[in-house]
PDBQT receptor file of N, H, CA, C and O in Angstrom, charges set to zero:
ATOM      1  N   MET A   1     -97.786 -61.314  71.401  1.00  0.00    +0.000 N 
ATOM      2  CA  MET A   1     -96.864 -60.398  72.057  1.00  0.00    +0.000 C 
ATOM      3  C   MET A   1     -95.638 -61.196  72.472  1.00  0.00    +0.000 C 
ATOM      4  O   MET A   1     -95.754 -62.261  73.079  1.00  0.00    +0.000 OA
ATOM      5  N   ASN A   2     -94.499 -60.689  72.149  1.00  0.00    +0.000 N 
ATOM      6  H   ASN A   2     -94.405 -59.825  71.656  1.00  0.00    +0.000 HD
ATOM      7  CA  ASN A   2     -93.227 -61.316  72.451  1.00  0.00    +0.000 C 
ATOM      8  C   ASN A   2     -92.987 -61.330  73.970  1.00  0.00    +0.000 C 
ATOM      9  O   ASN A   2     -93.034 -60.282  74.615  1.00  0.00    +0.000 OA
ATOM     10  N   ALA A   3     -92.733 -62.505  74.530  1.00  0.00    +0.000 N 
ATOM     11  H   ALA A   3     -92.694 -63.355  74.006  1.00  0.00    +0.000 HD
ATOM     12  CA  ALA A   3     -92.519 -62.645  75.975  1.00  0.00    +0.000 C 
ATOM     13  C   ALA A   3     -91.313 -61.841  76.447  1.00  0.00    +0.000 C 
ATOM     14  O   ALA A   3     -91.329 -61.296  77.551  1.00  0.00    +0.000 OA
ATOM     15  N   ARG A   4     -90.289 -61.764  75.640  1.00  0.00    +0.000 N 
ATOM     16  H   ARG A   4     -90.277 -62.207  74.744  1.00  0.00    +0.000 HD
ATOM     17  CA  ARG A   4     -89.091 -61.001  76.031  1.00  0.00    +0.000 C 
ATOM     18  C   ARG A   4     -89.413 -59.508  76.115  1.00  0.00    +0.000 C 
ATOM     19  O   ARG A   4     -88.913 -58.809  76.996  1.00  0.00    +0.000 OA
ATOM     20  N   LEU A   5     -90.251 -59.023  75.193  1.00  0.00    +0.000 N 
ATOM     21  H   LEU A   5     -90.657 -59.591  74.477  1.00  0.00    +0.000 HD
ATOM     22  CA  LEU A   5     -90.670 -57.627  75.225  1.00  0.00    +0.000 C 
ATOM     23  C   LEU A   5     -91.482 -57.348  76.484  1.00  0.00    +0.000 C 
ATOM     24  O   LEU A   5     -91.321 -56.297  77.105  1.00  0.00    +0.000 OA
ATOM     25  N   LEU A   6     -92.344 -58.272  76.860  1.00  0.00    +0.000 N 
ATOM     26  H   LEU A   6     -92.474 -59.125  76.356  1.00  0.00    +0.000 HD
ATOM     27  CA  LEU A   6     -93.141 -58.102  78.080  1.00  0.00    +0.000 C 
ATOM     28  C   LEU A   6     -92.270 -58.000  79.324  1.00  0.00    +0.000 C 
ATOM     29  O   LEU A   6     -92.621 -57.311  80.282  1.00  0.00    +0.000 OA
ATOM     30  N   ASP A   7     -91.134 -58.688  79.306  1.00  0.00    +0.000 N 
ATOM     31  H   ASP A   7     -90.848 -59.247  78.528  1.00  0.00    +0.000 HD
ATOM     32  CA  ASP A   7     -90.224 -58.658  80.450  1.00  0.00    +0.000 C 
ATOM     33  C   ASP A   7     -89.582 -57.293  80.650  1.00  0.00    +0.000 C 
ATOM     34  O   ASP A   7     -89.230 -56.938  81.775  1.00  0.00    +0.000 OA
ATOM     35  N   ILE A   8     -89.423 -56.523  79.581  1.00  0.00    +0.000 N 
ATOM     36  H   ILE A   8     -89.709 -56.811  78.667  1.00  0.00    +0.000 HD
ATOM     37  CA  ILE A   8     -88.729 -55.240  79.706  1.00  0.00    +0.000 C 
ATOM     38  C   ILE A   8     -89.659 -54.028  79.715  1.00  0.00    +0.000 C 
ATOM     39  O   ILE A   8     -89.250 -52.941  80.122  1.00  0.00    +0.000 OA
ATOM     40  N   LEU A   9     -90.905 -54.202  79.271  1.00  0.00    +0.000 N 
ATOM     41  H   LEU A   9     -91.238 -55.085  78.940  1.00  0.00    +0.000 HD
ATOM     42  CA  LEU A   9     -91.852 -53.081  79.283  1.00  0.00    +0.000 C 
ATOM     43  C   LEU A   9     -92.369 -52.841  80.694  1.00  0.00    +0.000 C 
ATOM     44  O   LEU A   9     -92.652 -53.786  81.431  1.00  0.00    +0.000 OA
ATOM     45  N   VAL A  10     -92.489 -51.576  81.063  1.00  0.00    +0.000 N 
ATOM     46  H   VAL A  10     -92.259 -50.809  80.465  1.00  0.00    +0.000 HD
ATOM     47  CA  VAL A  10     -93.067 -51.184  82.346  1.00  0.00    +0.000 C 
ATOM     48  C   VAL A  10     -94.072 -50.060  82.103  1.00  0.00    +0.000 C 
ATOM     49  O   VAL A  10     -94.080 -49.431  81.045  1.00  0.00    +0.000 OA
ATOM     50  N   CYS A  11     -94.898 -49.826  83.082  1.00  0.00    +0.000 N 
ATOM     51  H   CYS A  11     -94.891 -50.337  83.942  1.00  0.00    +0.000 HD
ATOM     52  CA  CYS A  11     -95.868 -48.737  82.996  1.00  0.00    +0.000 C 
ATOM     53  C   CYS A  11     -95.117 -47.405  82.920  1.00  0.00    +0.000 C 
ATOM     54  O   CYS A  11     -94.234 -47.157  83.741  1.00  0.00    +0.000 OA
ATOM     55  N   PRO A  12     -95.447 -46.550  81.958  1.00  0.00    +0.000 N 
ATOM     56  CA  PRO A  12     -94.751 -45.266  81.847  1.00  0.00    +0.000 C 
ATOM     57  C   PRO A  12     -95.095 -44.295  82.978  1.00  0.00    +0.000 C 
ATOM     58  O   PRO A  12     -94.385 -43.310  83.177  1.00  0.00    +0.000 OA
ATOM     59  N   VAL A  13     -96.157 -44.554  83.710  1.00  0.00    +0.000 N 
ATOM     60  H   VAL A  13     -96.735 -45.354  83.548  1.00  0.00    +0.000 HD
ATOM     61  CA  VAL A  13     -96.561 -43.664  84.797  1.00  0.00    +0.000 C 
ATOM     62  C   VAL A  13     -95.840 -44.027  86.096  1.00  0.00    +0.000 C 
ATOM     63  O   VAL A  13     -95.212 -43.170  86.718  1.00  0.00    +0.000 OA
ATOM     64  N   CYS A  14     -95.932 -45.315  86.512  1.00  0.00    +0.000 N 
ATOM     65  H   CYS A  14     -96.442 -46.011  86.007  1.00  0.00    +0.000 HD
ATOM     66  CA  CYS A  14     -95.373 -45.709  87.808  1.00  0.00    +0.000 C 
ATOM     67  C   CYS A  14     -94.122 -46.588  87.697  1.00  0.00    +0.000 C 
ATOM     68  O   CYS A  14     -93.483 -46.892  88.705  1.00  0.00    +0.000 OA
ATOM     69  N   LYS A  15     -93.780 -46.989  86.484  1.00  0.00    +0.000 N 
ATOM     70  H   LYS A  15     -94.299 -46.742  85.666  1.00  0.00    +0.000 HD
ATOM     71  CA  LYS A  15     -92.632 -47.867  86.226  1.00  0.00    +0.000 C 
ATOM     72  C   LYS A  15     -92.827 -49.269  86.796  1.00  0.00    +0.000 C 
ATOM     73  O   LYS A  15     -91.859 -50.005  86.989  1.00  0.00    +0.000 OA
ATOM     74  N   GLY A  16     -94.082 -49.636  87.064  1.00  0.00    +0.000 N 
ATOM     75  H   GLY A  16     -94.867 -49.038  86.908  1.00  0.00    +0.000 HD
ATOM     76  CA  GLY A  16     -94.406 -50.951  87.597  1.00  0.00    +0.000 C 
ATOM     77  C   GLY A  16     -94.610 -51.980  86.495  1.00  0.00    +0.000 C 
ATOM     78  O   GLY A  16     -94.614 -51.634  85.313  1.00  0.00    +0.000 OA
ATOM     79  N   PRO A  17     -94.778 -53.244  86.876  1.00  0.00    +0.000 N 
ATOM     80  CA  PRO A  17     -94.959 -54.324  85.902  1.00  0.00    +0.000 C 
ATOM     81  C   PRO A  17     -96.317 -54.248  85.199  1.00  0.00    +0.000 C 
ATOM     82  O   PRO A  17     -97.276 -53.666  85.707  1.00  0.00    +0.000 OA
ATOM     83  N   LEU A  18     -96.359 -54.848  84.030  1.00  0.00    +0.000 N 
ATOM     84  H   LEU A  18     -95.580 -55.320  83.618  1.00  0.00    +0.000 HD
ATOM     85  CA  LEU A  18     -97.581 -54.882  83.224  1.00  0.00    +0.000 C 
ATOM     86  C   LEU A  18     -98.011 -56.325  83.004  1.00  0.00    +0.000 C 
ATOM     87  O   LEU A  18     -97.174 -57.219  82.877  1.00  0.00    +0.000 OA
ATOM     88  N   ASP A  19     -99.311 -56.547  82.960  1.00  0.00    +0.000 N 
ATOM     89  H   ASP A  19     -99.991 -55.822  83.063  1.00  0.00    +0.000 HD
ATOM     90  CA  ASP A  19     -99.878 -57.864  82.642  1.00  0.00    +0.000 C 
ATOM     91  C   ASP A  19    -100.451 -57.795  81.235  1.00  0.00    +0.000 C 
ATOM     92  O   ASP A  19    -101.013 -56.777  80.832  1.00  0.00    +0.000 OA
ATOM     93  N   TYR A  20    -100.304 -58.875  80.500  1.00  0.00    +0.000 N 
ATOM     94  H   TYR A  20     -99.847 -59.702  80.827  1.00  0.00    +0.000 HD
ATOM     95  CA  TYR A  20    -100.781 -58.937  79.117  1.00  0.00    +0.000 C 
ATOM     96  C   TYR A  20    -102.167 -59.563  79.079  1.00  0.00    +0.000 C 
ATOM     97  O   TYR A  20    -102.360 -60.689  79.539  1.00  0.00    +0.000 OA
ATOM     98  N   ASP A  21    -103.124 -58.838  78.533  1.00  0.00    +0.000 N 
ATOM     99  H   ASP A  21    -102.968 -57.924  78.158  1.00  0.00    +0.000 HD
ATOM    100  CA  ASP A  21    -104.475 -59.361  78.310  1.00  0.00    +0.000 C 
ATOM    101  C   ASP A  21    -104.579 -59.686  76.823  1.00  0.00    +0.000 C 
ATOM    102  O   ASP A  21    -104.812 -58.808  75.992  1.00  0.00    +0.000 OA
ATOM    103  N   LYS A  22    -104.404 -60.958  76.510  1.00  0.00    +0.000 N 
ATOM    104  H   LYS A  22    -104.215 -61.672  77.184  1.00  0.00    +0.000 HD
ATOM    105  CA  LYS A  22    -104.360 -61.394  75.114  1.00  0.00    +0.000 C 
ATOM    106  C   LYS A  22    -105.680 -61.137  74.396  1.00  0.00    +0.000 C 
ATOM    107  O   LYS A  22    -105.690 -60.679  73.253  1.00  0.00    +0.000 OA
ATOM    108  N   LYS A  23    -106.785 -61.427  75.059  1.00  0.00    +0.000 N 
ATOM    109  H   LYS A  23    -106.777 -61.799  75.987  1.00  0.00    +0.000 HD
ATOM    110  CA  LYS A  23    -108.102 -61.265  74.436  1.00  0.00    +0.000 C 
ATOM    111  C   LYS A  23    -108.391 -59.809  74.082  1.00  0.00    +0.000 C 
ATOM    112  O   LYS A  23    -108.874 -59.517  72.988  1.00  0.00    +0.000 OA
ATOM    113  N   ALA A  24    -108.095 -58.900  75.005  1.00  0.00    +0.000 N 
ATOM    114  H   ALA A  24    -107.702 -59.137  75.894  1.00  0.00    +0.000 HD
ATOM    115  CA  ALA A  24    -108.363 -57.473  74.788  1.00  0.00    +0.000 C 
ATOM    116  C   ALA A  24    -107.232 -56.773  74.043  1.00  0.00    +0.000 C 
ATOM    117  O   ALA A  24    -107.385 -55.626  73.622  1.00  0.00    +0.000 OA
ATOM    118  N   GLN A  25    -106.086 -57.460  73.875  1.00  0.00    +0.000 N 
ATOM    119  H   GLN A  25    -105.962 -58.391  74.217  1.00  0.00    +0.000 HD
ATOM    120  CA  GLN A  25    -104.906 -56.861  73.258  1.00  0.00    +0.000 C 
ATOM    121  C   GLN A  25    -104.525 -55.565  73.978  1.00  0.00    +0.000 C 
ATOM    122  O   GLN A  25    -104.443 -54.491  73.383  1.00  0.00    +0.000 OA
ATOM    123  N   GLU A  26    -104.294 -55.717  75.293  1.00  0.00    +0.000 N 
ATOM    124  H   GLU A  26    -104.361 -56.589  75.776  1.00  0.00    +0.000 HD
ATOM    125  CA  GLU A  26    -103.910 -54.591  76.133  1.00  0.00    +0.000 C 
ATOM    126  C   GLU A  26    -102.836 -55.027  77.126  1.00  0.00    +0.000 C 
ATOM    127  O   GLU A  26    -102.731 -56.202  77.479  1.00  0.00    +0.000 OA
ATOM    128  N   LEU A  27    -102.052 -54.063  77.563  1.00  0.00    +0.000 N 
ATOM    129  H   LEU A  27    -102.138 -53.108  77.277  1.00  0.00    +0.000 HD
ATOM    130  CA  LEU A  27    -101.124 -54.251  78.667  1.00  0.00    +0.000 C 
ATOM    131  C   LEU A  27    -101.730 -53.534  79.865  1.00  0.00    +0.000 C 
ATOM    132  O   LEU A  27    -102.060 -52.350  79.785  1.00  0.00    +0.000 OA
ATOM    133  N   ILE A  28    -101.876 -54.250  80.974  1.00  0.00    +0.000 N 
ATOM    134  H   ILE A  28    -101.608 -55.211  81.039  1.00  0.00    +0.000 HD
ATOM    135  CA  ILE A  28    -102.586 -53.748  82.138  1.00  0.00    +0.000 C 
ATOM    136  C   ILE A  28    -101.606 -53.390  83.259  1.00  0.00    +0.000 C 
ATOM    137  O   ILE A  28    -100.752 -54.190  83.638  1.00  0.00    +0.000 OA
ATOM    138  N   CYS A  29    -101.751 -52.170  83.776  1.00  0.00    +0.000 N 
ATOM    139  H   CYS A  29    -102.445 -51.519  83.468  1.00  0.00    +0.000 HD
ATOM    140  CA  CYS A  29    -101.028 -51.770  84.984  1.00  0.00    +0.000 C 
ATOM    141  C   CYS A  29    -102.038 -51.820  86.124  1.00  0.00    +0.000 C 
ATOM    142  O   CYS A  29    -102.929 -50.975  86.208  1.00  0.00    +0.000 OA
ATOM    143  N   ASN A  30    -101.897 -52.810  87.000  1.00  0.00    +0.000 N 
ATOM    144  H   ASN A  30    -101.173 -53.497  86.932  1.00  0.00    +0.000 HD
ATOM    145  CA  ASN A  30    -102.825 -52.961  88.116  1.00  0.00    +0.000 C 
ATOM    146  C   ASN A  30    -102.664 -51.854  89.154  1.00  0.00    +0.000 C 
ATOM    147  O   ASN A  30    -103.637 -51.488  89.813  1.00  0.00    +0.000 OA
ATOM    148  N   ALA A  31    -101.474 -51.323  89.311  1.00  0.00    +0.000 N 
ATOM    149  H   ALA A  31    -100.683 -51.621  88.776  1.00  0.00    +0.000 HD
ATOM    150  CA  ALA A  31    -101.232 -50.276  90.300  1.00  0.00    +0.000 C 
ATOM    151  C   ALA A  31    -101.956 -48.982  89.935  1.00  0.00    +0.000 C 
ATOM    152  O   ALA A  31    -102.564 -48.345  90.796  1.00  0.00    +0.000 OA
ATOM    153  N   ASP A  32    -101.893 -48.594  88.670  1.00  0.00    +0.000 N 
ATOM    154  H   ASP A  32    -101.399 -49.111  87.971  1.00  0.00    +0.000 HD
ATOM    155  CA  ASP A  32    -102.521 -47.344  88.226  1.00  0.00    +0.000 C 
ATOM    156  C   ASP A  32    -103.915 -47.545  87.638  1.00  0.00    +0.000 C 
ATOM    157  O   ASP A  32    -104.606 -46.576  87.325  1.00  0.00    +0.000 OA
ATOM    158  N   LYS A  33    -104.331 -48.814  87.489  1.00  0.00    +0.000 N 
ATOM    159  H   LYS A  33    -103.770 -49.601  87.743  1.00  0.00    +0.000 HD
ATOM    160  CA  LYS A  33    -105.633 -49.142  86.885  1.00  0.00    +0.000 C 
ATOM    161  C   LYS A  33    -105.748 -48.551  85.479  1.00  0.00    +0.000 C 
ATOM    162  O   LYS A  33    -106.739 -47.907  85.133  1.00  0.00    +0.000 OA
ATOM    163  N   LEU A  34    -104.693 -48.792  84.669  1.00  0.00    +0.000 N 
ATOM    164  H   LEU A  34    -103.888 -49.316  84.950  1.00  0.00    +0.000 HD
ATOM    165  CA  LEU A  34    -104.657 -48.333  83.286  1.00  0.00    +0.000 C 
ATOM    166  C   LEU A  34    -104.426 -49.510  82.357  1.00  0.00    +0.000 C 
ATOM    167  O   LEU A  34    -103.730 -50.464  82.703  1.00  0.00    +0.000 OA
ATOM    168  N   ALA A  35    -105.021 -49.430  81.169  1.00  0.00    +0.000 N 
ATOM    169  H   ALA A  35    -105.587 -48.655  80.889  1.00  0.00    +0.000 HD
ATOM    170  CA  ALA A  35    -104.842 -50.454  80.145  1.00  0.00    +0.000 C 
ATOM    171  C   ALA A  35    -104.296 -49.784  78.892  1.00  0.00    +0.000 C 
ATOM    172  O   ALA A  35    -104.943 -48.916  78.306  1.00  0.00    +0.000 OA
ATOM    173  N   TYR A  36    -103.101 -50.195  78.491  1.00  0.00    +0.000 N 
ATOM    174  H   TYR A  36    -102.575 -50.900  78.968  1.00  0.00    +0.000 HD
ATOM    175  CA  TYR A  36    -102.448 -49.638  77.305  1.00  0.00    +0.000 C 
ATOM    176  C   TYR A  36    -102.764 -50.522  76.103  1.00  0.00    +0.000 C 
ATOM    177  O   TYR A  36    -102.543 -51.732  76.158  1.00  0.00    +0.000 OA
ATOM    178  N   PRO A  37    -103.276 -49.941  75.021  1.00  0.00    +0.000 N 
ATOM    179  CA  PRO A  37    -103.660 -50.756  73.861  1.00  0.00    +0.000 C 
ATOM    180  C   PRO A  37    -102.451 -51.280  73.091  1.00  0.00    +0.000 C 
ATOM    181  O   PRO A  37    -101.368 -50.696  73.114  1.00  0.00    +0.000 OA
ATOM    182  N   ILE A  38    -102.673 -52.396  72.414  1.00  0.00    +0.000 N 
ATOM    183  H   ILE A  38    -103.553 -52.871  72.395  1.00  0.00    +0.000 HD
ATOM    184  CA  ILE A  38    -101.682 -52.945  71.493  1.00  0.00    +0.000 C 
ATOM    185  C   ILE A  38    -102.326 -52.899  70.111  1.00  0.00    +0.000 C 
ATOM    186  O   ILE A  38    -103.335 -53.559  69.865  1.00  0.00    +0.000 OA
ATOM    187  N   ARG A  39    -101.738 -52.118  69.218  1.00  0.00    +0.000 N 
ATOM    188  H   ARG A  39    -100.918 -51.581  69.418  1.00  0.00    +0.000 HD
ATOM    189  CA  ARG A  39    -102.291 -51.956  67.870  1.00  0.00    +0.000 C 
ATOM    190  C   ARG A  39    -101.296 -52.494  66.848  1.00  0.00    +0.000 C 
ATOM    191  O   ARG A  39    -100.141 -52.072  66.806  1.00  0.00    +0.000 OA
ATOM    192  N   ASP A  40    -101.754 -53.415  66.039  1.00  0.00    +0.000 N 
ATOM    193  H   ASP A  40    -102.693 -53.758  66.073  1.00  0.00    +0.000 HD
ATOM    194  CA  ASP A  40    -100.905 -54.040  65.013  1.00  0.00    +0.000 C 
ATOM    195  C   ASP A  40     -99.629 -54.612  65.621  1.00  0.00    +0.000 C 
ATOM    196  O   ASP A  40     -98.563 -54.558  65.009  1.00  0.00    +0.000 OA
ATOM    197  N   GLY A  41     -99.745 -55.161  66.831  1.00  0.00    +0.000 N 
ATOM    198  H   GLY A  41    -100.611 -55.205  67.329  1.00  0.00    +0.000 HD
ATOM    199  CA  GLY A  41     -98.611 -55.776  67.499  1.00  0.00    +0.000 C 
ATOM    200  C   GLY A  41     -97.675 -54.802  68.195  1.00  0.00    +0.000 C 
ATOM    201  O   GLY A  41     -96.636 -55.205  68.717  1.00  0.00    +0.000 OA
ATOM    202  N   ILE A  42     -98.038 -53.510  68.208  1.00  0.00    +0.000 N 
ATOM    203  H   ILE A  42     -98.882 -53.182  67.783  1.00  0.00    +0.000 HD
ATOM    204  CA  ILE A  42     -97.184 -52.481  68.811  1.00  0.00    +0.000 C 
ATOM    205  C   ILE A  42     -97.871 -51.917  70.055  1.00  0.00    +0.000 C 
ATOM    206  O   ILE A  42     -98.970 -51.374  69.951  1.00  0.00    +0.000 OA
ATOM    207  N   PRO A  43     -97.242 -52.036  71.235  1.00  0.00    +0.000 N 
ATOM    208  CA  PRO A  43     -97.826 -51.452  72.437  1.00  0.00    +0.000 C 
ATOM    209  C   PRO A  43     -97.773 -49.925  72.370  1.00  0.00    +0.000 C 
ATOM    210  O   PRO A  43     -96.729 -49.342  72.079  1.00  0.00    +0.000 OA
ATOM    211  N   ILE A  44     -98.900 -49.293  72.640  1.00  0.00    +0.000 N 
ATOM    212  H   ILE A  44     -99.749 -49.766  72.877  1.00  0.00    +0.000 HD
ATOM    213  CA  ILE A  44     -98.991 -47.832  72.667  1.00  0.00    +0.000 C 
ATOM    214  C   ILE A  44     -98.848 -47.413  74.133  1.00  0.00    +0.000 C 
ATOM    215  O   ILE A  44     -99.793 -47.525  74.913  1.00  0.00    +0.000 OA
ATOM    216  N   MET A  45     -97.673 -46.936  74.493  1.00  0.00    +0.000 N 
ATOM    217  H   MET A  45     -96.905 -46.845  73.860  1.00  0.00    +0.000 HD
ATOM    218  CA  MET A  45     -97.334 -46.703  75.888  1.00  0.00    +0.000 C 
ATOM    219  C   MET A  45     -97.443 -45.232  76.299  1.00  0.00    +0.000 C 
ATOM    220  O   MET A  45     -96.638 -44.753  77.098  1.00  0.00    +0.000 OA
ATOM    221  N   TRP A  46     -98.409 -44.529  75.770  1.00  0.00    +0.000 N 
ATOM    222  H   TRP A  46     -99.062 -44.918  75.121  1.00  0.00    +0.000 HD
ATOM    223  CA  TRP A  46     -98.665 -43.139  76.151  1.00  0.00    +0.000 C 
ATOM    224  C   TRP A  46     -99.794 -43.116  77.159  1.00  0.00    +0.000 C 
ATOM    225  O   TRP A  46    -100.829 -43.747  76.943  1.00  0.00    +0.000 OA
ATOM    226  N   ALA A  47     -99.615 -42.404  78.250  1.00  0.00    +0.000 N 
ATOM    227  H   ALA A  47     -98.775 -41.891  78.426  1.00  0.00    +0.000 HD
ATOM    228  CA  ALA A  47    -100.625 -42.346  79.298  1.00  0.00    +0.000 C 
ATOM    229  C   ALA A  47    -101.944 -41.779  78.772  1.00  0.00    +0.000 C 
ATOM    230  O   ALA A  47    -103.011 -42.204  79.216  1.00  0.00    +0.000 OA
ATOM    231  N   ASP A  48    -101.893 -40.839  77.845  1.00  0.00    +0.000 N 
ATOM    232  H   ASP A  48    -101.027 -40.494  77.484  1.00  0.00    +0.000 HD
ATOM    233  CA  ASP A  48    -103.132 -40.258  77.322  1.00  0.00    +0.000 C 
ATOM    234  C   ASP A  48    -103.883 -41.212  76.384  1.00  0.00    +0.000 C 
ATOM    235  O   ASP A  48    -105.048 -40.967  76.068  1.00  0.00    +0.000 OA
ATOM    236  N   GLU A  49    -103.240 -42.285  75.938  1.00  0.00    +0.000 N 
ATOM    237  H   GLU A  49    -102.294 -42.484  76.195  1.00  0.00    +0.000 HD
ATOM    238  CA  GLU A  49    -103.878 -43.307  75.101  1.00  0.00    +0.000 C 
ATOM    239  C   GLU A  49    -104.420 -44.471  75.937  1.00  0.00    +0.000 C 
ATOM    240  O   GLU A  49    -105.140 -45.325  75.419  1.00  0.00    +0.000 OA
ATOM    241  N   ALA A  50    -104.079 -44.503  77.216  1.00  0.00    +0.000 N 
ATOM    242  H   ALA A  50    -103.495 -43.809  77.637  1.00  0.00    +0.000 HD
ATOM    243  CA  ALA A  50    -104.477 -45.611  78.087  1.00  0.00    +0.000 C 
ATOM    244  C   ALA A  50    -105.955 -45.491  78.470  1.00  0.00    +0.000 C 
ATOM    245  O   ALA A  50    -106.505 -44.395  78.581  1.00  0.00    +0.000 OA
ATOM    246  N   ARG A  51    -106.567 -46.648  78.664  1.00  0.00    +0.000 N 
ATOM    247  H   ARG A  51    -106.120 -47.538  78.573  1.00  0.00    +0.000 HD
ATOM    248  CA  ARG A  51    -107.956 -46.717  79.114  1.00  0.00    +0.000 C 
ATOM    249  C   ARG A  51    -107.947 -46.803  80.636  1.00  0.00    +0.000 C 
ATOM    250  O   ARG A  51    -107.223 -47.613  81.215  1.00  0.00    +0.000 OA
ATOM    251  N   ASP A  52    -108.749 -45.970  81.277  1.00  0.00    +0.000 N 
ATOM    252  H   ASP A  52    -109.337 -45.311  80.807  1.00  0.00    +0.000 HD
ATOM    253  CA  ASP A  52    -108.834 -45.941  82.737  1.00  0.00    +0.000 C 
ATOM    254  C   ASP A  52    -109.737 -47.082  83.198  1.00  0.00    +0.000 C 
ATOM    255  O   ASP A  52    -110.943 -47.062  82.955  1.00  0.00    +0.000 OA
ATOM    256  N   LEU A  53    -109.157 -48.066  83.856  1.00  0.00    +0.000 N 
ATOM    257  H   LEU A  53    -108.177 -48.083  84.054  1.00  0.00    +0.000 HD
ATOM    258  CA  LEU A  53    -109.919 -49.234  84.301  1.00  0.00    +0.000 C 
ATOM    259  C   LEU A  53    -110.835 -48.920  85.475  1.00  0.00    +0.000 C 
ATOM    260  O   LEU A  53    -111.847 -49.596  85.657  1.00  0.00    +0.000 OA
ATOM    261  N   SER A  54    -110.510 -47.925  86.264  1.00  0.00    +0.000 N 
ATOM    262  H   SER A  54    -109.688 -47.376  86.116  1.00  0.00    +0.000 HD
ATOM    263  CA  SER A  54    -111.368 -47.588  87.398  1.00  0.00    +0.000 C 
ATOM    264  C   SER A  54    -112.643 -46.887  86.949  1.00  0.00    +0.000 C 
ATOM    265  O   SER A  54    -113.628 -46.887  87.688  1.00  0.00    +0.000 OA
ATOM    266  N   ALA A  55    -112.655 -46.294  85.770  1.00  0.00    +0.000 N 
ATOM    267  H   ALA A  55    -111.855 -46.293  85.170  1.00  0.00    +0.000 HD
ATOM    268  CA  ALA A  55    -113.839 -45.609  85.254  1.00  0.00    +0.000 C 
ATOM    269  C   ALA A  55    -114.770 -46.556  84.514  1.00  0.00    +0.000 C 
ATOM    270  O   ALA A  55    -115.945 -46.236  84.336  1.00  0.00    +0.000 OA
ATOM    271  N   THR A  56    -114.278 -47.718  84.076  1.00  0.00    +0.000 N 
ATOM    272  H   THR A  56    -113.323 -47.978  84.221  1.00  0.00    +0.000 HD
ATOM    273  CA  THR A  56    -115.056 -48.646  83.257  1.00  0.00    +0.000 C 
ATOM    274  C   THR A  56    -116.328 -49.148  83.950  1.00  0.00    +0.000 C 
ATOM    275  O   THR A  56    -117.383 -49.112  83.317  1.00  0.00    +0.000 OA
ATOM    276  N   PRO A  57    -116.303 -49.620  85.222  1.00  0.00    +0.000 N 
ATOM    277  CA  PRO A  57    -117.530 -50.132  85.828  1.00  0.00    +0.000 C 
ATOM    278  C   PRO A  57    -118.615 -49.063  85.972  1.00  0.00    +0.000 C 
ATOM    279  O   PRO A  57    -119.794 -49.361  85.781  1.00  0.00    +0.000 OA
ATOM    280  N   ALA A  58    -118.241 -47.828  86.305  1.00  0.00    +0.000 N 
ATOM    281  H   ALA A  58    -117.283 -47.586  86.460  1.00  0.00    +0.000 HD
ATOM    282  CA  ALA A  58    -119.217 -46.767  86.464  1.00  0.00    +0.000 C 
ATOM    283  C   ALA A  58    -119.930 -46.483  85.156  1.00  0.00    +0.000 C 
ATOM    284  O   ALA A  58    -121.142 -46.263  85.151  1.00  0.00    +0.000 OA
ATOM    285  N   ALA A  59    -119.201 -46.483  84.043  1.00  0.00    +0.000 N 
ATOM    286  H   ALA A  59    -118.217 -46.662  84.047  1.00  0.00    +0.000 HD
ATOM    287  CA  ALA A  59    -119.805 -46.239  82.745  1.00  0.00    +0.000 C 
ATOM    288  C   ALA A  59    -120.748 -47.392  82.389  1.00  0.00    +0.000 C 
ATOM    289  O   ALA A  59    -121.809 -47.159  81.809  1.00  0.00    +0.000 OA
ATOM    290  N   GLY A  60    -120.385 -48.602  82.720  1.00  0.00    +0.000 N 
ATOM    291  H   GLY A  60    -119.523 -48.792  83.190  1.00  0.00    +0.000 HD
ATOM    292  CA  GLY A  60    -121.230 -49.761  82.442  1.00  0.00    +0.000 C 
ATOM    293  C   GLY A  60    -122.497 -49.731  83.279  1.00  0.00    +0.000 C 
ATOM    294  O   GLY A  60    -123.563 -50.112  82.797  1.00  0.00    +0.000 OA
ATOM    295  N   ASP A  61    -122.398 -49.277  84.539  1.00  0.00    +0.000 N 
ATOM    296  H   ASP A  61    -121.532 -48.967  84.931  1.00  0.00    +0.000 HD
ATOM    297  CA  ASP A  61    -123.563 -49.198  85.402  1.00  0.00    +0.000 C 
ATOM    298  C   ASP A  61    -124.550 -48.146  84.890  1.00  0.00    +0.000 C 
ATOM    299  O   ASP A  61    -125.760 -48.372  84.916  1.00  0.00    +0.000 OA
ATOM    300  N   ALA A  62    -124.051 -47.015  84.432  1.00  0.00    +0.000 N 
ATOM    301  H   ALA A  62    -123.068 -46.832  84.411  1.00  0.00    +0.000 HD
ATOM    302  CA  ALA A  62    -124.910 -45.948  83.933  1.00  0.00    +0.000 C 
ATOM    303  C   ALA A  62    -125.645 -46.397  82.664  1.00  0.00    +0.000 C 
ATOM    304  O   ALA A  62    -126.810 -46.050  82.468  1.00  0.00    +0.000 OA
ATOM    305  N   ALA A  63    -124.979 -47.153  81.816  1.00  0.00    +0.000 N 
ATOM    306  H   ALA A  63    -124.033 -47.435  81.975  1.00  0.00    +0.000 HD
ATOM    307  CA  ALA A  63    -125.599 -47.615  80.576  1.00  0.00    +0.000 C 
ATOM    308  C   ALA A  63    -126.660 -48.674  80.852  1.00  0.00    +0.000 C 
ATOM    309  O   ALA A  63    -127.609 -48.811  80.079  1.00  0.00    +0.000 OA
ATOM    310  N   ALA A  64    -126.515 -49.415  81.932  1.00  0.00    +0.000 N 
ATOM    311  H   ALA A  64    -125.744 -49.303  82.559  1.00  0.00    +0.000 HD
ATOM    312  CA  ALA A  64    -127.456 -50.482  82.244  1.00  0.00    +0.000 C 
ATOM    313  C   ALA A  64    -128.765 -49.949  82.822  1.00  0.00    +0.000 C 
ATOM    314  O   ALA A  64    -129.777 -50.650  82.807  1.00  0.00    +0.000 OA
ATOM    315  N   GLN A  65    -128.757 -48.716  83.331  1.00  0.00    +0.000 N 
ATOM    316  H   GLN A  65    -127.935 -48.147  83.344  1.00  0.00    +0.000 HD
ATOM    317  CA  GLN A  65    -129.955 -48.161  83.977  1.00  0.00    +0.000 C 
ATOM    318  C   GLN A  65    -130.895 -47.567  82.997  1.00  0.00    +0.000 C 
ATOM    319  O   GLN A  65    -131.948 -47.060  83.382  1.00  0.00    +0.000 OA
TER     320      GLN A  65
């Protein structure tokens, strides 16, 4: 991911900063607890395409039981 692109991209929901998760290939908005996927080097910045980070632990707990 281009560092200059990361400097100008913001969360489309809250307009806050994004963190780059290189391993998961996602841009993370900590304020909204959303993870935007990066596919083929292109950030997908649609809220309906984002993964809800607050829902992830609950789903993992249910699967473990």
